[in-house]
C-alpha positions in Angstrom: 0.0 0.0 0.0 1.2 3.5 -0.7 0.5 6.4 1.5 -1.1 9.4 -0.2 -0.5 12.8 1.3 -3.4 15.3 1.1 -2.1 18.7 0.0 -4.0 21.9 -0.6 -4.2 23.2 -4.1 -2.3 26.5 -4.6 -5.5 28.5 -4.9 -6.9 27.2 -1.6 -5.7 29.2 1.4 -4.5 27.5 4.5 -6.4 27.8 7.8 -3.9 30.4 9.3 -4.3 32.7 6.3 -8.1 32.5 6.6 -8.0 33.2 10.3 -5.6 36.1 9.8 -7.8 37.6 7.1 -11.0 37.2 9.3 -9.3 39.0 12.2 -8.1 41.8 9.9 -11.6 42.2 8.5 -13.2 42.2 11.9 -10.8 44.8 13.2 -11.1 47.0 10.2 -14.9 47.0 9.9 -16.0 46.6 13.5 -13.3 48.4 15.4 -11.8 51.0 13.0 -13.2 53.9 15.0 -11.7 52.7 18.2 -8.3 51.9 16.6 -8.2 55.3 15.0 -8.4 56.9 18.5 -5.6 54.8 20.0 -1.8 55.2 19.5 -0.4 52.2 17.6 1.7 51.0 20.5 -1.3 50.9 22.8 -3.4 49.1 20.3 -0.7 46.5 19.8 -0.2 46.1 23.6 -4.0 45.6 23.9 -4.0 43.0 21.2 -1.1 41.2 23.0 -3.1 41.3 26.3 -6.1 39.8 24.6 -4.0 37.1 22.9 -2.4 36.2 26.3 -5.9 36.0 27.9 -6.8 33.5 25.2 -3.6 31.5 25.8 -3.3 31.4 29.7 -0.9 28.4 29.6 1.6 30.4 27.6 1.0 33.7 29.4 1.6 32.0 32.8 5.0 30.7 31.7 6.0 34.1 30.4 4.8 35.9 33.5 6.6 33.5 35.8 9.9 33.9 33.9 9.5 37.7 33.8 8.8 37.8 37.5 11.8 35.6 38.5 14.1 37.8 36.4 12.8 41.1 37.8 12.7 40.3 41.5 15.9 41.1 43.2 17.2 38.3 45.4 20.1 38.6 48.0 22.7 35.9 48.7 20.5 34.8 51.6 17.6 34.2 49.1 15.6 37.1 50.6 13.3 38.7 48.1 13.0 42.5 48.2 10.2 44.2 46.4 
């Protein structure tokens, strides 16, 4: 028996491309007035916060590593905030 690999034709977009386009359309047509009022950096930061809220398992790992790097610890392992 030979294994056949299913591949997408070149004219059929992959799922990631479709999801990206759906997000772009949603932002443009449903949130354009809000985005126009925000600085770009704040809009991007907000998008990252929403993405992190949708992926708590990844956000928790990132937060834990950021916290451990930012908290000063003495030789006696005392944490000073």
